VMD Tcl script that builds the backbone (N, CA, C; Angstrom):
set m [mol new atoms 279]
animate dup $m
set s [atomselect $m all]
$s set {name element resname resid chain x y z} {
  {N N UNK 1 A 1.043 -1.377 -0.167}
  {CA C UNK 1 A 0.291 -0.072 -0.519}
  {C C UNK 1 A 0.949 0.709 0.439}
  {N N UNK 2 A 0.839 2.168 -0.734}
  {CA C UNK 2 A 1.352 3.525 -1.075}
  {C C UNK 2 A 1.067 4.212 -0.057}
  {N N UNK 3 A 2.021 5.279 0.183}
  {CA C UNK 3 A 1.748 6.096 0.684}
  {C C UNK 3 A 1.471 7.289 0.350}
  {N N UNK 4 A 0.152 7.649 1.657}
  {CA C UNK 4 A -0.776 9.176 0.891}
  {C C UNK 4 A -0.638 10.326 0.899}
  {N N UNK 5 A 1.133 10.251 1.138}
  {CA C UNK 5 A 1.861 11.616 0.437}
  {C C UNK 5 A 3.095 11.361 -0.682}
  {N N UNK 6 A 3.256 10.214 -1.188}
  {CA C UNK 6 A 4.429 10.027 -1.879}
  {C C UNK 6 A 4.151 10.967 -3.042}
  {N N UNK 7 A 2.535 11.390 -4.140}
  {CA C UNK 7 A 2.978 12.541 -4.242}
  {C C UNK 7 A 3.605 13.824 -4.352}
  {N N UNK 8 A 4.387 13.716 -3.644}
  {CA C UNK 8 A 5.114 14.469 -2.554}
  {C C UNK 8 A 6.557 14.810 -2.961}
  {N N UNK 9 A 7.651 16.022 -3.143}
  {CA C UNK 9 A 9.165 15.376 -2.655}
  {C C UNK 9 A 9.334 15.076 -1.711}
  {N N UNK 10 A 10.316 13.860 -1.256}
  {CA C UNK 10 A 10.400 13.994 0.795}
  {C C UNK 10 A 11.260 14.755 0.870}
  {N N UNK 11 A 11.532 15.697 0.462}
  {CA C UNK 11 A 11.610 16.873 1.433}
  {C C UNK 11 A 9.602 17.265 2.638}
  {N N UNK 12 A 9.163 17.119 2.244}
  {CA C UNK 12 A 7.687 17.293 2.173}
  {C C UNK 12 A 6.771 16.583 2.947}
  {N N UNK 13 A 7.468 15.525 2.948}
  {CA C UNK 13 A 6.028 14.197 3.325}
  {C C UNK 13 A 5.743 13.871 5.103}
  {N N UNK 14 A 7.056 14.766 5.541}
  {CA C UNK 14 A 6.798 15.171 6.905}
  {C C UNK 14 A 5.712 16.561 7.480}
  {N N UNK 15 A 5.095 16.068 8.593}
  {CA C UNK 15 A 3.942 17.203 8.208}
  {C C UNK 15 A 4.903 18.054 8.886}
  {N N UNK 16 A 6.514 18.546 10.134}
  {CA C UNK 16 A 6.464 19.366 10.476}
  {C C UNK 16 A 7.425 20.260 9.463}
  {N N UNK 17 A 7.928 19.769 8.912}
  {CA C UNK 17 A 8.886 19.724 7.593}
  {C C UNK 17 A 7.831 20.645 6.208}
  {N N UNK 18 A 6.724 20.175 6.404}
  {CA C UNK 18 A 5.447 20.740 5.869}
  {C C UNK 18 A 4.801 21.930 6.542}
  {N N UNK 19 A 5.278 21.966 7.359}
  {CA C UNK 19 A 4.648 23.613 9.000}
  {C C UNK 19 A 5.722 24.777 8.697}
  {N N UNK 20 A 6.835 23.944 8.302}
  {CA C UNK 20 A 7.936 24.555 7.862}
  {C C UNK 20 A 7.785 25.747 6.698}
  {N N UNK 21 A 7.201 25.087 6.367}
  {CA C UNK 21 A 7.459 24.740 4.771}
  {C C UNK 21 A 6.121 26.173 3.935}
  {N N UNK 22 A 5.212 26.766 4.889}
  {CA C UNK 22 A 4.122 27.076 4.666}
  {C C UNK 22 A 4.181 28.334 6.204}
  {N N UNK 23 A 4.274 28.516 6.840}
  {CA C UNK 23 A 5.703 29.526 7.969}
  {C C UNK 23 A 5.919 30.802 6.638}
  {N N UNK 24 A 7.220 29.110 6.256}
  {CA C UNK 24 A 8.322 30.646 5.750}
  {C C UNK 24 A 7.501 31.570 4.921}
  {N N UNK 25 A 6.519 30.049 3.347}
  {CA C UNK 25 A 5.415 30.952 2.620}
  {C C UNK 25 A 5.363 31.939 3.009}
  {N N UNK 26 A 4.770 32.322 4.195}
  {CA C UNK 26 A 3.729 33.490 4.814}
  {C C UNK 26 A 4.284 34.126 5.506}
  {N N UNK 27 A 6.090 34.167 5.272}
  {CA C UNK 27 A 6.895 35.229 6.357}
  {C C UNK 27 A 7.598 36.040 5.357}
  {N N UNK 28 A 8.397 35.183 4.471}
  {CA C UNK 28 A 8.121 35.941 2.822}
  {C C UNK 28 A 7.159 37.183 2.154}
  {N N UNK 29 A 6.161 36.291 1.770}
  {CA C UNK 29 A 5.121 36.904 0.692}
  {C C UNK 29 A 4.582 37.849 1.594}
  {N N UNK 30 A 4.099 37.774 3.001}
  {CA C UNK 30 A 3.565 38.527 3.351}
  {C C UNK 30 A 2.240 37.759 3.638}
  {N N UNK 31 A 1.569 38.011 5.269}
  {CA C UNK 31 A 0.536 37.484 4.946}
  {C C UNK 31 A -0.751 37.505 3.438}
  {N N UNK 32 A -1.811 37.030 4.018}
  {CA C UNK 32 A -2.623 36.961 2.030}
  {C C UNK 32 A -4.370 36.872 2.305}
  {N N UNK 33 A -4.853 36.410 1.290}
  {CA C UNK 33 A -6.601 35.764 2.365}
  {C C UNK 33 A -6.610 34.472 3.531}
  {N N UNK 34 A -5.814 34.267 3.078}
  {CA C UNK 34 A -5.607 33.020 4.043}
  {C C UNK 34 A -4.180 32.256 4.454}
  {N N UNK 35 A -4.645 32.165 6.712}
  {CA C UNK 35 A -3.494 31.639 6.855}
  {C C UNK 35 A -2.274 30.724 6.144}
  {N N UNK 36 A -1.310 30.318 6.502}
  {CA C UNK 36 A -0.487 29.197 5.700}
  {C C UNK 36 A -0.596 28.286 6.488}
  {N N UNK 37 A -2.577 28.275 7.914}
  {CA C UNK 37 A -2.496 26.897 7.886}
  {C C UNK 37 A -3.427 26.432 6.524}
  {N N UNK 38 A -4.288 27.324 6.731}
  {CA C UNK 38 A -5.049 26.837 5.903}
  {C C UNK 38 A -4.684 27.022 3.817}
  {N N UNK 39 A -3.432 27.587 3.984}
  {CA C UNK 39 A -2.618 26.739 2.545}
  {C C UNK 39 A -2.494 26.038 2.850}
  {N N UNK 40 A -2.084 25.364 4.092}
  {CA C UNK 40 A -1.164 24.496 3.879}
  {C C UNK 40 A -1.961 23.255 3.392}
  {N N UNK 41 A -3.121 22.963 4.795}
  {CA C UNK 41 A -3.876 22.001 4.337}
  {C C UNK 41 A -4.372 22.238 2.704}
  {N N UNK 42 A -5.174 23.133 2.276}
  {CA C UNK 42 A -5.392 23.037 0.694}
  {C C UNK 42 A -4.417 22.733 0.019}
  {N N UNK 43 A -2.760 23.111 -0.075}
  {CA C UNK 43 A -1.852 22.820 -0.649}
  {C C UNK 43 A -1.379 21.271 -0.655}
  {N N UNK 44 A -1.816 20.160 0.477}
  {CA C UNK 44 A -0.651 19.744 0.432}
  {C C UNK 44 A -1.565 18.345 0.391}
  {N N UNK 45 A -2.730 18.662 1.212}
  {CA C UNK 45 A -4.258 18.131 1.315}
  {C C UNK 45 A -5.025 17.969 0.009}
  {N N UNK 46 A -5.039 18.816 -1.093}
  {CA C UNK 46 A -6.309 18.588 -2.099}
  {C C UNK 46 A -5.596 19.415 -3.816}
  {N N UNK 47 A -5.014 20.040 -3.221}
  {CA C UNK 47 A -4.592 20.567 -5.230}
  {C C UNK 47 A -3.365 20.048 -5.637}
  {N N UNK 48 A -2.039 19.529 -4.737}
  {CA C UNK 48 A -1.029 18.538 -4.913}
  {C C UNK 48 A -1.275 17.021 -5.418}
  {N N UNK 49 A -2.233 16.323 -4.400}
  {CA C UNK 49 A -3.409 15.324 -4.076}
  {C C UNK 49 A -3.206 14.698 -6.073}
  {N N UNK 50 A -4.148 15.858 -6.735}
  {CA C UNK 50 A -5.163 15.928 -7.051}
  {C C UNK 50 A -4.494 15.919 -8.602}
  {N N UNK 51 A -3.550 17.008 -8.043}
  {CA C UNK 51 A -2.554 17.299 -9.381}
  {C C UNK 51 A -2.307 15.699 -10.033}
  {N N UNK 52 A -1.259 14.455 -9.270}
  {CA C UNK 52 A -0.970 13.828 -9.063}
  {C C UNK 52 A -1.692 12.665 -9.433}
  {N N UNK 53 A -2.514 12.567 -9.423}
  {CA C UNK 53 A -3.613 11.197 -9.285}
  {C C UNK 53 A -3.657 12.176 -11.613}
  {N N UNK 54 A -2.857 13.259 -11.521}
  {CA C UNK 54 A -3.720 13.671 -13.316}
  {C C UNK 54 A -2.485 12.763 -13.859}
  {N N UNK 55 A -1.278 12.833 -13.237}
  {CA C UNK 55 A 0.180 12.750 -14.131}
  {C C UNK 55 A 1.039 13.892 -13.185}
  {N N UNK 56 A 0.581 14.924 -13.186}
  {CA C UNK 56 A 1.322 15.661 -12.605}
  {C C UNK 56 A 2.889 15.262 -11.144}
  {N N UNK 57 A 3.524 15.630 -11.043}
  {CA C UNK 57 A 4.668 16.398 -10.045}
  {C C UNK 57 A 4.942 17.472 -9.503}
  {N N UNK 58 A 5.293 17.271 -8.651}
  {CA C UNK 58 A 6.990 19.319 -8.344}
  {C C UNK 58 A 8.379 18.794 -8.891}
  {N N UNK 59 A 9.271 19.074 -9.390}
  {CA C UNK 59 A 10.538 18.642 -9.176}
  {C C UNK 59 A 10.378 20.505 -9.225}
  {N N UNK 60 A 11.901 20.315 -9.002}
  {CA C UNK 60 A 12.731 21.618 -8.176}
  {C C UNK 60 A 14.418 22.048 -9.863}
  {N N UNK 61 A 13.245 22.663 -10.382}
  {CA C UNK 61 A 14.786 23.490 -10.865}
  {C C UNK 61 A 16.108 23.465 -10.269}
  {N N UNK 62 A 16.793 23.994 -10.699}
  {CA C UNK 62 A 18.264 24.773 -10.778}
  {C C UNK 62 A 17.945 26.778 -10.528}
  {N N UNK 63 A 16.930 27.269 -11.055}
  {CA C UNK 63 A 16.630 28.739 -10.447}
  {C C UNK 63 A 16.445 28.923 -9.350}
  {N N UNK 64 A 16.358 30.221 -8.958}
  {CA C UNK 64 A 15.661 30.307 -7.764}
  {C C UNK 64 A 16.310 30.766 -5.970}
  {N N UNK 65 A 16.262 30.983 -5.177}
  {CA C UNK 65 A 16.671 30.361 -4.429}
  {C C UNK 65 A 16.791 29.517 -3.361}
  {N N UNK 66 A 18.398 28.523 -2.228}
  {CA C UNK 66 A 17.751 28.125 -1.350}
  {C C UNK 66 A 17.284 27.974 -0.312}
  {N N UNK 67 A 15.917 26.715 -0.451}
  {CA C UNK 67 A 14.407 26.923 0.831}
  {C C UNK 67 A 15.144 26.515 1.826}
  {N N UNK 68 A 16.053 25.785 2.324}
  {CA C UNK 68 A 17.113 26.153 3.647}
  {C C UNK 68 A 17.134 26.745 3.694}
  {N N UNK 69 A 17.476 27.712 2.900}
  {CA C UNK 69 A 18.677 28.891 4.095}
  {C C UNK 69 A 16.922 29.413 4.998}
  {N N UNK 70 A 15.608 30.084 3.120}
  {CA C UNK 70 A 14.667 30.929 3.720}
  {C C UNK 70 A 13.811 30.669 4.721}
  {N N UNK 71 A 14.009 28.853 5.142}
  {CA C UNK 71 A 13.315 28.394 6.544}
  {C C UNK 71 A 14.019 29.149 6.997}
  {N N UNK 72 A 15.475 28.730 7.053}
  {CA C UNK 72 A 16.361 28.400 7.459}
  {C C UNK 72 A 15.822 31.135 8.551}
  {N N UNK 73 A 16.525 31.412 7.296}
  {CA C UNK 73 A 16.422 32.615 7.994}
  {C C UNK 73 A 15.381 32.811 8.997}
  {N N UNK 74 A 13.688 32.834 8.505}
  {CA C UNK 74 A 12.456 32.404 9.623}
  {C C UNK 74 A 13.010 32.182 11.112}
  {N N UNK 75 A 13.419 32.008 10.924}
  {CA C UNK 75 A 13.074 30.683 11.819}
  {C C UNK 75 A 14.420 31.481 13.096}
  {N N UNK 76 A 15.197 31.900 12.062}
  {CA C UNK 76 A 16.317 33.760 13.339}
  {C C UNK 76 A 15.515 34.387 13.220}
  {N N UNK 77 A 13.867 34.789 12.901}
  {CA C UNK 77 A 13.609 36.230 13.428}
  {C C UNK 77 A 12.597 35.913 13.758}
  {N N UNK 78 A 12.301 34.510 13.907}
  {CA C UNK 78 A 10.826 34.326 15.048}
  {C C UNK 78 A 11.610 33.756 16.480}
  {N N UNK 79 A 12.702 33.938 16.370}
  {CA C UNK 79 A 13.651 33.568 18.556}
  {C C UNK 79 A 14.410 34.842 18.395}
  {N N UNK 80 A 14.782 35.725 17.584}
  {CA C UNK 80 A 15.260 36.913 17.875}
  {C C UNK 80 A 13.427 38.076 18.319}
  {N N UNK 81 A 12.213 37.979 17.345}
  {CA C UNK 81 A 11.380 38.269 18.027}
  {C C UNK 81 A 11.000 38.325 19.322}
  {N N UNK 82 A 11.159 36.182 20.021}
  {CA C UNK 82 A 10.191 36.221 20.609}
  {C C UNK 82 A 10.557 36.573 21.803}
  {N N UNK 83 A 12.551 36.369 21.130}
  {CA C UNK 83 A 14.141 36.997 22.715}
  {C C UNK 83 A 13.593 38.166 22.851}
  {N N UNK 84 A 12.448 39.636 21.839}
  {CA C UNK 84 A 13.066 41.257 22.732}
  {C C UNK 84 A 11.558 40.719 23.631}
  {N N UNK 85 A 10.717 40.138 22.707}
  {CA C UNK 85 A 9.151 40.582 23.743}
  {C C UNK 85 A 9.578 39.212 24.882}
  {N N UNK 86 A 10.070 38.418 25.376}
  {CA C UNK 86 A 10.283 37.394 26.404}
  {C C UNK 86 A 11.437 39.342 27.231}
  {N N UNK 87 A 12.119 40.227 26.517}
  {CA C UNK 87 A 13.126 41.136 27.391}
  {C C UNK 87 A 11.474 41.882 27.941}
  {N N UNK 88 A 10.898 42.189 27.637}
  {CA C UNK 88 A 10.041 43.470 27.201}
  {C C UNK 88 A 9.085 43.305 28.909}
  {N N UNK 89 A 9.069 40.995 28.932}
  {CA C UNK 89 A 8.383 40.946 30.210}
  {C C UNK 89 A 9.246 41.014 30.654}
  {N N UNK 90 A 10.076 41.555 31.174}
  {CA C UNK 90 A 11.105 41.102 32.369}
  {C C UNK 90 A 11.415 39.361 32.332}
  {N N UNK 91 A 11.246 38.937 31.210}
  {CA C UNK 91 A 12.853 37.650 31.228}
  {C C UNK 91 A 10.664 36.503 31.337}
  {N N UNK 92 A 9.890 37.346 31.452}
  {CA C UNK 92 A 9.038 36.138 31.581}
  {C C UNK 92 A 8.117 35.231 30.420}
  {N N UNK 93 A 8.203 34.299 30.723}
  {CA C UNK 93 A 7.100 33.682 29.901}
  {C C UNK 93 A 5.696 33.764 29.246}
}
mol reanalyze $m
mol bondsrecalc $m
mol representation Tube
mol addrep $m
């Protein structure tokens, strides 16, 4: 029996990796009409599965920026924002 995520590239098959990707999309592009959660659910659970049923797949090209770097940058900003907020509240979280 095939896995329900077989249509995804390996780096997107884990839920936590998917979450990181969609949070980064929202971070880079700014908030859209839907949250990163809604976009994640639609794209992973609906759109890509439907396209895979019809023979389409995602594939990496040699163009563009490194995705791992974009995710790392977003995480760095999140940590910095958390530390600033923590300092404003006397170190209490």
